[in-house]
N, C-alpha and C positions, 0 to 999 in steps of 0.2 A: 582484161579478157572476159569480163562479166557476161556479155551476151554470146560469147563463143564457147560456152561450157555445155549448153544444152545438146548440141549435135554430138559431141563425143560421148556424153552420158547416154543419149538415145541409142547410139551404135553399140554401146556396151550392154544395154538392157534388152535390146530386141532379140527375139528368138532366131535360131538358125533358119535361113531362107526367108527371114522377115523383111519388112519394108519400113524405112524411116522416111516419113514425108515431111518436108520442110514447108510449113505453112507460115507465111509472113515473109520477112526478108531481112536483108542486111543493109547497112549503110552503103552508099555509093562508093565505088572504088574497090581496091583489093582487100580481101580479108583472109588472114591466115588462120586455119583451124587445125590443130594437131589431131590426127585420127589414127587408130590402130588398124592400118590398112591390111595387115596380114589377117587379122580376125575378120574384117569385113569381107575380104576375098575368100578365105577358107570357109566361112559360114554362109557365103553367097547372099550377103545382105544387100538389099537394094536401097539406094538413097535417091529419093525423088523430090527435086525442088519443085515447088508449086506456088503460084500466086493465089490460089484458091483451092479449097477442098474439093471443088467440083471438077478440077482437072485430074487427069490420070485415072479416071474411073474408080475413085476410092470411096464412093458412097457406101459400099458394103462395109469397108473397114471402119469408116466413120461411125456407122451404126453399131458395129461390134464394140468400138471403144466406148460409145455412150452407154451401151448395155453393161459393160464392165464397170463403169463409173456408177451407174444406177444400182448395180448389185453390190457395191462396196468392195469389189475385187481389185479395183485399181485406185490406189490412194493418191488422188491428184492434189490433195492439200499440201503435200510436200513441195509442189512446184510453185506455190504462192510465196513470193518473197516480201510482198508489201500488201497491207490491207487498209482500206479507207472507208469511212461511212459516206453515205451519199452527199452529205453537206460539204465534204472535202473533195469532191470529184475533180475539181481543177488541180488540186495538189496531186491527186492520183495520176492525172494525165501528165503533169510536169515530171513526176517521178519516173513514169514509163518512158517519156521522151528523153530524159537525161540518164538513160540506162548505164552509160559508161561511168558516170559519177556515182549513181545510186546502187548499182549492182542489181537492178530490177530484172527479174526473169518473167514473172507473171504478177501483175498488179490487179487485185480484186477489190470490187466495191461490195462491201458486206453490210447487211442489215442485222444487227444483233440486239 
């Protein structure tokens, strides 16, 4: 269930009346993801599937998230499950592609 953990986490972290935008996708076929539907309903949380951040008019929200990251108010480092230097980029792509086996959520190419 490695790649199916992010959506439940997001619905637990989002504020009341907030939006959870799913950018990216799932593998073809049926996917079962357990969610706290009562919390989602009672908190009026919106879940917006999207193939791109440009859909659903979320440019404003994207800008807000980038500002929070830049201000250090949103710790995105916790989302990184794997790190690779540039010379191992092919291994990074393989790790991301094999997310069911590797448990990859976010694979980063880092220069240190």
